[in-house]
C-alpha positions in Angstrom: 173.7 85.0 30.6 173.2 83.0 33.8 170.1 83.4 36.0 172.3 84.3 38.9 174.0 87.1 36.9 170.6 88.4 35.8 169.4 88.4 39.4 172.6 90.2 40.4 172.1 92.9 37.8 168.4 93.4 38.9 169.6 93.8 42.5 172.2 96.3 41.4 169.6 98.4 39.5 167.2 98.2 42.5 169.9 99.2 44.9 171.1 102.1 42.7 167.7 103.6 42.2 166.1 102.6 45.5 163.1 100.9 43.9 162.1 97.9 41.9 159.1 99.5 40.3 159.7 99.2 36.6 157.8 102.4 35.8 159.7 104.4 38.3 163.0 102.9 37.1 162.1 103.9 33.5 161.5 107.4 34.7 164.7 107.6 36.6 166.6 106.2 33.6 165.0 108.9 31.4 163.4 106.2 29.2 160.5 107.4 27.1 157.5 105.2 27.8 154.4 105.5 25.6 151.0 103.8 25.8 149.9 102.9 22.3 147.1 101.0 20.5 148.9 97.9 19.4 146.0 95.5 18.9 146.0 92.1 20.4 149.8 91.9 20.3 152.5 92.8 21.0 152.0 93.7 24.7 155.1 95.8 24.6 158.2 96.5 22.5 161.4 98.4 22.7 162.6 100.6 19.9 165.4 103.1 19.6 165.6 106.6 18.3 169.3 106.8 17.7 170.7 105.5 20.9 167.7 106.5 23.0 165.3 103.7 24.0 161.5 104.1 23.7 159.3 101.5 25.3 155.9 101.1 23.8 153.2 99.5 25.9 149.9 98.2 24.6 147.1 100.3 26.0 144.8 97.3 26.4 146.9 96.2 29.5 146.9 99.7 31.1 144.6 98.6 33.9 145.9 95.0 34.2 148.6 93.7 36.5 150.2 92.4 33.3 151.5 96.0 32.7 154.1 95.4 35.4 155.5 92.2 33.8 155.4 93.7 30.4 157.2 96.9 31.5 159.8 95.0 33.5 160.4 92.7 30.5 160.9 95.7 28.1 163.1 97.3 30.7 165.1 94.1 30.8 165.8 94.5 27.0 167.1 98.1 27.6 169.2 97.2 30.6 170.5 93.7 29.7 170.8 94.3 26.0 171.9 97.9 25.9 172.9 99.0 22.5 170.9 96.5 20.5 169.0 98.3 17.9 165.5 97.1 17.0 162.5 95.9 18.8 161.3 92.8 20.6 157.8 91.5 20.9 156.5 89.9 24.1 154.2 87.0 23.4 153.8 83.3 24.3 155.6 82.1 21.2 158.8 84.0 21.2 161.5 82.3 23.3 164.8 83.4 21.9 167.6 83.8 24.3 167.1 87.6 24.3 163.4 87.1 25.2 164.3 84.6 27.9 166.9 87.0 29.4 164.3 89.8 29.5 161.8 87.5 31.1 164.4 86.4 33.8 165.2 90.0 34.5 161.5 90.8 34.8 160.9 88.0 37.3 163.9 89.0 39.4 162.9 92.6 39.4 159.2 91.9 40.3 160.2 89.6 43.1 162.1 92.5 44.6 159.1 94.8 44.0 156.9 92.4 45.9 159.2 92.6 48.9 159.4 96.4 48.6 155.6 96.7 48.6 154.8 93.9 51.1 157.9 93.8 53.4 158.0 90.0 52.9 158.8 87.4 50.3 155.9 86.1 48.2 154.4 82.9 49.6 154.5 81.3 46.2 154.8 82.1 42.5 151.0 82.7 42.2 151.5 85.8 44.4 153.6 87.3 41.6 151.2 86.1 38.9 148.3 87.8 40.6 150.2 91.0 41.6 152.2 91.7 38.5 150.9 89.5 35.7 153.8 87.1 35.5 153.2 84.3 33.0 151.4 81.3 34.2 150.7 78.1 32.4 148.3 75.7 33.9 149.9 72.3 33.9 146.5 70.4 33.7 
C-alpha cells in the first residue's frame, strides 16, 4: 500500500475518533490491550481470539516513550491488515511489507498526535523520536 494511502487512512481514523492517541483509539475500537512480561523482545504483538484482536505490549516499555510507537505499530496491524490471523513482532530485523506498513501507519498517526498535543507540527523527526519513541538510526 502506498505511503499516501496509509497517511489517508490514519487521518480518517483520527478524524472519526477525534484523537490520534493510539491508546485511546484502541479503547474506542474495543481492542483488548494487555501489558505482559515478554522479555527483551518482542516489544509488542497482535494476536486474535477468533476475530477479536488482542494487543500485547511488553511491560519493560511501560514507562518509555517507545510505548507510543509500539502501540501505534500494533494498531496499524489491526487497522491496516484487518482479518489477518496471527501475530507480528516489532524489532529492528523484521522488515516485511506488513511490518513496513504498520510502521508507516504508526509514523503517520504519531505525527498527528504531536500536532494534537502541541498545536503545531514537529520541527524535525527527532521531536517524534523523543516524544513517542519512533525508530532512530544514527547514520555515523
